[in-house]
Residue, then its C-alpha position, 0 to 999 in steps of 0.5 A: m366397354l369398347r366399340k366398332t362403331f364411330y359413336l362408341k369410339k367417340l365415347i371412349a375418347f370422351i371418357a379418357a379425356a375426362m379421366l385426364c382432366v379430373g382435378l385432384p386436390v392436395h392437402g398438407f402443411a406449409t413448411q420450409l422443405s430441404p431441396e431434396l424434399a422439395a424435389v419429392d413434393a414436386y414429383l408427387e404433385q406432378n405424378f400422383p394424378a397419373t396413378h388415378m388413385p383416389g387418394l394418397s397419404v405420405s409421411i417421411v420421417d427421420a429418427n426425431a421428426v416428421l420431415y414431410s407429411k402431405t395428403f393428395g386427392n380425397f385423402v384429406n387427413p393424415d390421421a385417417p386410418v386404413i387397413l394396412g395389408s401385409i405391412s401388418k406382418s412386421f407388427t407380428a414379427v415384432a411381437i414374436l421377437q419380443l417374446a423371444e427376448k423374454g425367453l418365451v419362444d425360441l425362433d429355431a424351435p418347432v412350431t408344434d412346441y407352441l401350437h397343437a397344429e398338424i404341421d411337420d415338426k421340422v417347421t420352426l418359427r424362423h421358417l414362418l417369419n422368413h416364409s420358408s416353411g414349405l407352406l404355399t401361397y394360398q394354403t390355410k389352417d385346414d391344410l398345413t401340408v409342407h411342400d418340397s419348397f421347404g427352406s426356400h422363400v414362398y410368400a404365404n399369409i398362413n405363415y403369419t396367421l400361425l405366428g399370430d396364433i403363437v402370440e396368443a398361445v404364449s402370451g395368454v391374451t388375444y393377438g389384438e390385446y397383445i399388440k395394443r399393450n406391447i406396440f401401440e401403447p408404448l409408441r403412442l399410436a393413437r389411431s391404430y387398431t386390430s379390429i374394424g369395430e374398434a377403429g370405427v370410421i376409417a378412410p373410405g376404400h375403393q376398388n377399380y372397375f374397368g378403369f373407374s374407382v368405386e368406393r366400397a368396404a371390404p370383408y374384415p376378419e375380426n379375430n384370429d380364429a378364422r381358418g381362411y386366407l385372411s387374418v389380422p396378423a397377416g394383413y389386417i392391422i389398421s393404422s394411419t400415416s401419422d402413426m406409421g411414421r412413429y412406428l417407423q421411427a422406432y426402427l430408426r431409434d434401434g427399437e426404442s422401447i419395444l425391441s432391442p437393437e439386436s432384435v431390430n437387426s434380426i427383423l431387418y436382416d436375418s433373411v433368405p433369398v427371394p427366388g427370381a428377384d434381387e431381394n431378400y426376405a427377412m421378418g416382415w421386411i424385404e431388403a432390395e438390392g440395386y440402390k445407392e444405399r440400403l433399402l428395406y421395404h414391405g408392401g400391403l394390399v387388401q381389397n380396397y387399399n394399397t400401402v407401402m413402407c420403406l426404411l433407408p437406414d444409411s441416411g436414417r429416414a423412412v417413408v410410408m405411403l397409403f393409397n385408398m384403392n386397389d387396382y390389381f392390374v394397373a394402378n397398383e403397379l403405378s403406385s409402386s413406381l411412385c414410391i420408387g421415385v420418391v425413394r430414388l429422390l431421397m437417395g439423390m438419384d433420378a426418378e422416372g415420371i409416370g404418364h397418364r397413358e400408363y394407366l389408360i392404355p392397359h385399362l383400354l386393353i383389358g376392356l377390349i379383351c373383356f369386350l371380345m369375350l362378351l362378343i364371342s358369348v353374345f354373337p351365337l345368341l344373335r344368330l340363334r334364329r338362323w341356327a334354328c333355320g339350319l335345323r329345319d333345313n338339315k344344314l347342320r349335321s351334328p348341331l348338338l355336338k357343335g353346340l357342346a363344343l362351343h357352349l361348353a368348352y368355351p365357358l369352361l375355358l373362361i372359368s378356368i383362367p384363374l386356376l390356370l394362373g394358380v389363383p383360387y376363385f376367392a382371391a380372384w374375386a377379392f382383388a380383380p372383381d371386374v375381370m371376374l365379373a366379365i369372365m363369369s358373365c360371358a361364361s354364363l351367356a355362352l352356357i345359356c345359348g348352348a342350353a337354348k340350342i339343345i332345347l331347340w334341337m330336342q324340340g326339332r327332333g320331336r316335331a320332325v318325328s310327328g311331322k309338325m316341325q315349324i320354324g319361321c325363318 
């Protein structure tokens, strides 16, 4: 991807310039905006292109009206649904609180009162809601071991997957049917679903490959029976900005027809501290500190979408922003910065702009690292003939050991990178496929070269014994 020659340098410069010059269309409705919202609109128009996201749909609401609605890039319709990612957890929390209001569950009762699950009896529904169950980030139903982190916040999808199972066990209907009857229909969310088959056509999602957006669909867990990391209750509800605006209005209306004010307060504020952050995690909502007024939010991420929702309860407003791409290392952070800028402007604070360099430079660095890995893997292949000549001339004392050192240790180091970072392969492939492709390709090339050297070494030994060793050098 990067270069040492003059021509490759020019190619990179050309690509960077082209990425900067791409025009991004904007779609919205004409309306008279307040000075505050006009500042938000100007901020988004100026800074969204720097995120290099293909598309964005934004809605800002108060308890009674849509204050601002606009789409950018190739996201042309605010009614187009996307997969919400972990924003889905708030819907699951609402379902559990509804069951609690009816006396069907007790938040402080053990999970095993409602599920036949092999999990410690000390884990309660509240622990699952707060992510303080002692279950770790990448655990699944196949392993419900409770770890020493019990009582402290450790974010893990499995908590909300189990809550979805409890909704089904207690209500007697599927999770999807329960959400439809008790949240979607009362709030008139006409473009919200718990099944990709039911949703039909959704806004095209994208993944980033070395700085370039590629449209692609992602695997979808069609039910809550899967024992894997991904599940609908934890991250795969489908909705649009229009519907999400109405959903957030329910919170601004003290629960409207779906929850009591007391339950809304519990969902938002019955929380535990998030270690290492000025935040508290409640029930599908995070309370952030350090702002001019209270801010509650939650983000969502799946393989091809990136989302965030925010509540500003003191001023009675809410924001939802849906992006149609996942770029794990770069653009996702920039989209978070864009959302923070919008929130700060709504609070009457200054907002920092986003520069194109904040996208281009990190991607060029990632590309450079991948290029260097490739160079290390390919260079021995280019020198394979010289290496064979060294065999003939006995210039290599222990070629087999040297081959093993380079061509076994190096690939093992590469393929161990995700595990050393504490990320299982399935998650690394799902959210950073370009980097994983580079890692596995480079590891494979190094192994192939090592195998070729071993074969040459063995052939050379056999020919030397027979006196027929001939290698043209």
